[in-house]
SELUM-702829 format. One record per residue (C-alpha): residue number from 1; residue in one letter; x, y, z. Coordinates in pm, 1 decimal, always signed. Example, Ala and Ser with C-alpha at 12.3 -4.5 7.8 and 13.67 -1.06 7.14 Angstrom:
<rs>
+-----+------+----------+----------+----------+
!  nr ! rest !        X !        Y !        Z !
+-----+------+----------+----------+----------+
!   1 !    A !  +1230.0 !   -450.0 !   +780.0 !
!   2 !    S !  +1367.0 !   -106.0 !   +714.0 !
+-----+------+----------+----------+----------+
</rs>
This chain:
<rs>
+-----+------+----------+----------+----------+
!  nr ! rest !        X !        Y !        Z !
+-----+------+----------+----------+----------+
!   1 !    M !     +0.0 !     +0.0 !     +0.0 !
!   2 !    P !   +153.8 !   +336.5 !   -100.6 !
!   3 !    L !   +220.0 !   +618.2 !   +145.4 !
!   4 !    A !    +21.6 !   +940.5 !   +139.2 !
!   5 !    A !    -29.2 !  +1248.1 !   +354.0 !
!   6 !    V !   -351.9 !  +1370.2 !   +509.7 !
!   7 !    I !   -419.6 !  +1710.2 !   +663.4 !
!   8 !    T !   -693.6 !  +1737.6 !   +924.7 !
!   9 !    A !   -762.7 !  +2100.5 !  +1008.9 !
!  10 !    D !   -997.7 !  +2367.6 !  +1131.7 !
!  11 !    I !  -1005.3 !  +2744.7 !  +1111.9 !
!  12 !    V !   -905.5 !  +2926.3 !  +1430.5 !
!  13 !    N !  -1149.8 !  +3201.0 !  +1537.1 !
!  14 !    S !  -1395.5 !  +3105.3 !  +1263.2 !
!  15 !    T !  -1685.9 !  +3197.3 !  +1491.0 !
!  16 !    V !  -1564.3 !  +3557.5 !  +1493.2 !
!  17 !    A !  -1630.3 !  +3583.4 !  +1119.8 !
!  18 !    G !  -1975.2 !  +3669.8 !   +994.5 !
!  19 !    T !  -2131.0 !  +3453.1 !   +724.9 !
!  20 !    A !  -1996.9 !  +3666.1 !   +439.5 !
!  21 !    M !  -1642.4 !  +3686.1 !   +579.2 !
!  22 !    G !  -1645.4 !  +3317.9 !   +663.6 !
!  23 !    K !  -1736.5 !  +3226.2 !   +307.5 !
!  24 !    K !  -1459.0 !  +3448.7 !   +171.0 !
!  25 !    L !  -1203.7 !  +3284.7 !   +399.4 !
!  26 !    V !  -1314.9 !  +2934.9 !   +298.7 !
!  27 !    A !  -1294.7 !  +3041.2 !    -66.6 !
!  28 !    R !   -941.2 !  +3170.1 !     -5.9 !
!  29 !    L !   -833.7 !  +2839.6 !   +149.6 !
!  30 !    S !  -1009.8 !  +2643.4 !   -123.4 !
!  31 !    A !   -807.2 !  +2834.5 !   -383.4 !
!  32 !    V !   -486.8 !  +2717.2 !   -211.7 !
!  33 !    L !   -621.8 !  +2360.7 !   -226.0 !
!  34 !    K !   -746.1 !  +2367.2 !   -585.1 !
!  35 !    N !   -493.2 !  +2105.1 !   -701.7 !
!  36 !    Y !   -565.8 !  +1867.8 !   -413.6 !
!  37 !    K !   -850.0 !  +1641.7 !   -304.3 !
!  38 !    F !  -1016.9 !  +1815.0 !     -9.5 !
!  39 !    E !  -1347.6 !  +1839.8 !   +173.6 !
!  40 !    F !  -1488.1 !  +2103.7 !   +408.7 !
!  41 !    Y !  -1735.9 !  +1992.7 !   +673.3 !
!  42 !    R !  -1911.6 !  +2161.9 !   +966.4 !
!  43 !    G !  -1828.0 !  +2489.7 !   +793.8 !
!  44 !    D !  -1481.6 !  +2549.1 !   +937.2 !
!  45 !    S !  -1322.7 !  +2202.6 !   +942.5 !
!  46 !    F !  -1162.2 !  +2024.2 !   +649.3 !
!  47 !    Q !   -939.0 !  +1741.7 !   +533.4 !
!  48 !    V !   -689.1 !  +1724.1 !   +249.6 !
!  49 !    Y !   -542.4 !  +1415.6 !    +83.4 !
!  50 !    T !   -224.3 !  +1410.9 !   -120.5 !
!  51 !    K !    +19.8 !  +1151.4 !   -248.4 !
!  52 !    D !   +292.4 !  +1417.2 !   -255.2 !
!  53 !    I !   +433.1 !  +1371.0 !    +93.9 !
!  54 !    S !   +729.8 !  +1598.5 !    +28.9 !
!  55 !    A !   +504.3 !  +1898.3 !    -40.5 !
!  56 !    V !   +255.1 !  +1863.9 !   +245.0 !
!  57 !    L !   +440.8 !  +2081.8 !   +499.1 !
!  58 !    K !   +465.7 !  +2363.1 !   +245.6 !
!  59 !    L !    +93.1 !  +2321.0 !   +179.6 !
!  60 !    A !    +21.4 !  +2347.7 !   +551.5 !
!  61 !    I !   +223.6 !  +2669.4 !   +572.7 !
!  62 !    R !    +42.3 !  +2806.0 !   +267.0 !
!  63 !    L !   -293.3 !  +2738.3 !   +435.0 !
!  64 !    R !   -191.5 !  +2910.5 !   +755.7 !
!  65 !    T !    -42.1 !  +3214.2 !   +583.6 !
!  66 !    A !   -348.9 !  +3239.5 !   +359.6 !
!  67 !    A !   -571.0 !  +3257.1 !   +668.5 !
!  68 !    K !   -346.0 !  +3498.4 !   +859.2 !
!  69 !    G !   -298.4 !  +3711.1 !   +548.3 !
!  70 !    F !   -676.1 !  +3738.9 !   +514.1 !
!  71 !    S !   -692.9 !  +3880.5 !   +866.5 !
!  72 !    G !   -453.0 !  +3860.6 !  +1158.6 !
!  73 !    I !   -723.7 !  +3715.4 !  +1384.3 !
!  74 !    Y !   -744.3 !  +3392.7 !  +1182.6 !
!  75 !    D !   -520.1 !  +3089.4 !  +1165.4 !
!  76 !    V !   -553.9 !  +2719.0 !  +1086.0 !
!  77 !    R !   -486.3 !  +2429.9 !  +1325.0 !
!  78 !    I !   -332.2 !  +2144.2 !  +1129.0 !
!  79 !    S !   -239.9 !  +1784.3 !  +1195.6 !
!  80 !    I !    -44.9 !  +1608.4 !   +918.6 !
!  81 !    G !    -60.1 !  +1229.8 !   +906.0 !
!  82 !    I !   +186.8 !  +1038.4 !   +689.2 !
!  83 !    G !   +114.7 !   +671.6 !   +636.2 !
!  84 !    K !    -37.5 !   +402.3 !   +422.6 !
!  85 !    A !   -344.4 !   +494.7 !   +218.6 !
!  86 !    I !   -548.5 !   +324.0 !    -47.9 !
!  87 !    R !   -479.5 !   +436.0 !   -402.4 !
!  88 !    T !   -826.8 !   +576.7 !   -467.0 !
!  89 !    V !  -1000.5 !   +776.5 !   -195.1 !
!  90 !    Q !  -1364.5 !   +853.5 !   -267.6 !
!  91 !    T !  -1483.9 !  +1035.1 !    +45.5 !
!  92 !    L !  -1231.8 !  +1182.4 !   +286.6 !
!  93 !    R !  -1449.6 !  +1196.8 !   +595.7 !
!  94 !    T !  -1514.4 !   +821.6 !   +588.3 !
!  95 !    A !  -1163.2 !   +710.1 !   +487.0 !
!  96 !    N !   -989.4 !   +504.5 !   +756.5 !
!  97 !    S !   -649.1 !   +402.3 !   +622.9 !
!  98 !    E !   -335.0 !   +470.7 !   +824.6 !
!  99 !    A !   -265.6 !   +826.1 !   +703.2 !
! 100 !    F !   -622.0 !   +933.7 !   +790.5 !
! 101 !    V !   -613.6 !   +765.6 !  +1132.1 !
! 102 !    L !   -279.4 !   +923.4 !  +1224.5 !
! 103 !    S !   -391.2 !  +1268.4 !  +1112.5 !
! 104 !    G !   -729.7 !  +1253.8 !  +1284.5 !
! 105 !    R !   -600.5 !  +1101.2 !  +1607.1 !
! 106 !    M !   -325.6 !  +1359.3 !  +1650.6 !
! 107 !    F !   -559.2 !  +1644.7 !  +1562.4 !
! 108 !    E !   -782.1 !  +1546.3 !  +1854.1 !
! 109 !    Q !   -476.7 !  +1555.3 !  +2082.0 !
! 110 !    L !   -360.3 !  +1904.2 !  +1983.9 !
! 111 !    K !   -333.3 !  +2134.1 !  +2284.2 !
! 112 !    D !   -489.4 !  +2479.6 !  +2277.9 !
! 113 !    D !   -157.9 !  +2648.3 !  +2198.2 !
! 114 !    Q !    -57.5 !  +2395.3 !  +1929.6 !
! 115 !    R !   -146.2 !  +2464.3 !  +1569.1 !
! 116 !    L !    +79.2 !  +2222.7 !  +1382.1 !
! 117 !    W !   +169.1 !  +1857.0 !  +1424.4 !
! 118 !    I !   +331.9 !  +1601.4 !  +1195.4 !
! 119 !    Q !   +289.8 !  +1231.1 !  +1265.0 !
! 120 !    S !   +403.5 !   +924.6 !  +1072.0 !
! 121 !    A !   +413.4 !   +551.9 !  +1147.1 !
! 122 !    N !   +792.7 !   +578.9 !  +1183.1 !
! 123 !    E !   +875.9 !   +675.2 !  +1541.4 !
! 124 !    N !  +1235.3 !   +770.0 !  +1456.2 !
! 125 !    A !  +1112.4 !  +1011.9 !  +1190.3 !
! 126 !    N !   +857.4 !  +1150.5 !  +1437.0 !
! 127 !    V !  +1134.6 !  +1276.4 !  +1664.6 !
! 128 !    A !  +1254.3 !  +1506.1 !  +1386.3 !
! 129 !    F !   +899.1 !  +1590.9 !  +1277.8 !
! 130 !    R !   +815.8 !  +1713.7 !  +1627.8 !
! 131 !    V !  +1108.3 !  +1955.2 !  +1629.7 !
! 132 !    I !  +1021.6 !  +2082.4 !  +1281.5 !
! 133 !    A !   +655.7 !  +2126.7 !  +1377.4 !
! 134 !    Y !   +741.3 !  +2311.7 !  +1701.3 !
! 135 !    F !   +968.0 !  +2563.9 !  +1529.8 !
! 136 !    T !   +741.4 !  +2610.0 !  +1227.8 !
! 137 !    D !   +445.9 !  +2671.2 !  +1457.9 !
! 138 !    Y !   +650.4 !  +2916.4 !  +1666.3 !
! 139 !    I !   +727.3 !  +3124.3 !  +1356.9 !
! 140 !    L !   +379.8 !  +3113.3 !  +1203.2 !
! 141 !    K !   +187.3 !  +3204.7 !  +1518.7 !
! 142 !    R !   +380.6 !  +3531.6 !  +1538.5 !
! 143 !    L !   +326.1 !  +3650.2 !  +1182.0 !
! 144 !    T !   +140.6 !  +3972.9 !  +1121.2 !
! 145 !    S !   -117.0 !  +3980.4 !   +844.3 !
! 146 !    R !   +122.5 !  +4158.2 !   +607.8 !
! 147 !    Q !   +411.3 !  +3924.7 !   +687.5 !
! 148 !    A !   +185.5 !  +3625.7 !   +624.2 !
! 149 !    E !    +81.1 !  +3770.6 !   +290.9 !
! 150 !    V !   +444.2 !  +3810.7 !   +186.4 !
! 151 !    V !   +537.7 !  +3457.6 !   +296.8 !
! 152 !    L !   +237.2 !  +3315.9 !   +111.2 !
! 153 !    E !   +360.1 !  +3471.7 !   -212.3 !
! 154 !    L !   +721.7 !  +3365.5 !   -154.0 !
! 155 !    L !   +600.0 !  +3006.8 !   -106.9 !
! 156 !    K !   +488.8 !  +3021.3 !   -470.0 !
! 157 !    E !   +860.0 !  +3043.9 !   -555.4 !
! 158 !    Q !   +830.4 !  +3403.7 !   -664.6 !
! 159 !    T !  +1120.9 !  +3643.8 !   -626.7 !
! 160 !    Q !  +1092.6 !  +3938.5 !   -391.4 !
! 161 !    T !  +1075.6 !  +4163.9 !   -697.2 !
! 162 !    E !   +778.6 !  +3967.0 !   -832.0 !
! 163 !    V !   +606.8 !  +3976.6 !   -492.1 !
! 164 !    S !   +670.6 !  +4350.0 !   -476.9 !
! 165 !    K !   +490.5 !  +4402.6 !   -807.7 !
! 166 !    K !   +198.6 !  +4177.3 !   -713.1 !
! 167 !    L !   +140.7 !  +4332.0 !   -370.5 !
! 168 !    K !   +229.9 !  +4681.5 !   -493.0 !
! 169 !    I !   +482.4 !  +4730.6 !   -216.1 !
! 170 !    K !   +843.2 !  +4846.0 !   -246.7 !
! 171 !    Q !  +1094.1 !  +4563.3 !   -283.3 !
! 172 !    S !  +1284.8 !  +4692.4 !    +18.4 !
! 173 !    T !   +965.6 !  +4665.2 !   +224.6 !
! 174 !    I !   +908.1 !  +4309.1 !   +100.8 !
! 175 !    N !  +1262.8 !  +4224.4 !   +208.6 !
! 176 !    K !  +1200.7 !  +4375.7 !   +550.8 !
! 177 !    H !   +877.1 !  +4177.4 !   +594.8 !
! 178 !    A !  +1046.2 !  +3857.0 !   +478.7 !
! 179 !    Q !  +1328.7 !  +3899.0 !   +729.2 !
! 180 !    S !  +1099.9 !  +3982.6 !  +1020.9 !
! 181 !    A !   +870.9 !  +3691.8 !   +926.5 !
! 182 !    G !  +1158.3 !  +3443.8 !   +947.1 !
! 183 !    W !  +1144.6 !  +3352.3 !   +578.7 !
! 184 !    A !  +1502.6 !  +3219.4 !   +575.6 !
! 185 !    E !  +1418.6 !  +2995.3 !   +871.4 !
! 186 !    I !  +1099.5 !  +2872.2 !   +703.5 !
! 187 !    E !  +1303.0 !  +2772.3 !   +399.4 !
! 188 !    K !  +1546.0 !  +2580.9 !   +623.1 !
! 189 !    L !  +1261.0 !  +2400.3 !   +799.2 !
! 190 !    L !  +1111.3 !  +2295.3 !   +465.1 !
! 191 !    Y !  +1453.7 !  +2167.9 !   +360.1 !
! 192 !    E !  +1500.4 !  +1971.1 !   +682.6 !
! 193 !    Y !  +1151.8 !  +1824.9 !   +651.1 !
! 194 !    N !  +1239.9 !  +1686.2 !   +308.8 !
! 195 !    Q !  +1568.7 !  +1553.4 !   +444.2 !
! 196 !    V !  +1372.9 !  +1352.9 !   +700.6 !
! 197 !    I !  +1136.9 !  +1225.7 !   +429.8 !
! 198 !    T !  +1434.3 !  +1109.1 !   +225.6 !
! 199 !    Q !  +1633.6 !   +966.4 !   +516.2 !
! 200 !    F !  +1348.4 !   +746.5 !   +634.2 !
! 201 !    N !  +1231.7 !   +652.8 !   +282.2 !
! 202 !    L !   +888.6 !   +804.1 !   +332.5 !
! 203 !    A !   +858.7 !   +954.1 !    -15.7 !
+-----+------+----------+----------+----------+
</rs>
């Protein structure tokens, strides 16, 4: 059975949003997920399924920066499960293969101050995943709305000059936001995540 990654998530402070704002936020997150199989349920909760294990942490960061960039009061709590999954998944909410179980189980165990967790069936890999999740979460929880917006665009592999043109902000300001947001550290964490994936043959 091949390995896959599953994100179980919900929107932080979704009850603060009115119906119109809530729909716009869900639409914004759905746009990030357009190339993935995903399902929203209960309005503010959702799951995502992907066979691309190496890209799932970046996807999680994109989701969180999309929410925080929409408004600083929002965020997304995310549990990533990496494990065995059947080749064809019809309905996410009823799927029960290993990746779904790991993701769902760990999501239920998230503490109030935790907004990111990565869990696989490999306990040695999980030691590294915990450290990566802790530091990634530490950085993301402190982002301002503008910083999150800049990071979201940089995650699309755009240059700072390209982001400057898109957001209509001076390049020097983009650079300042990127530095204060910890962009260099985010890149290192994504690199280390993929090193763990490779080292433990999870890809």
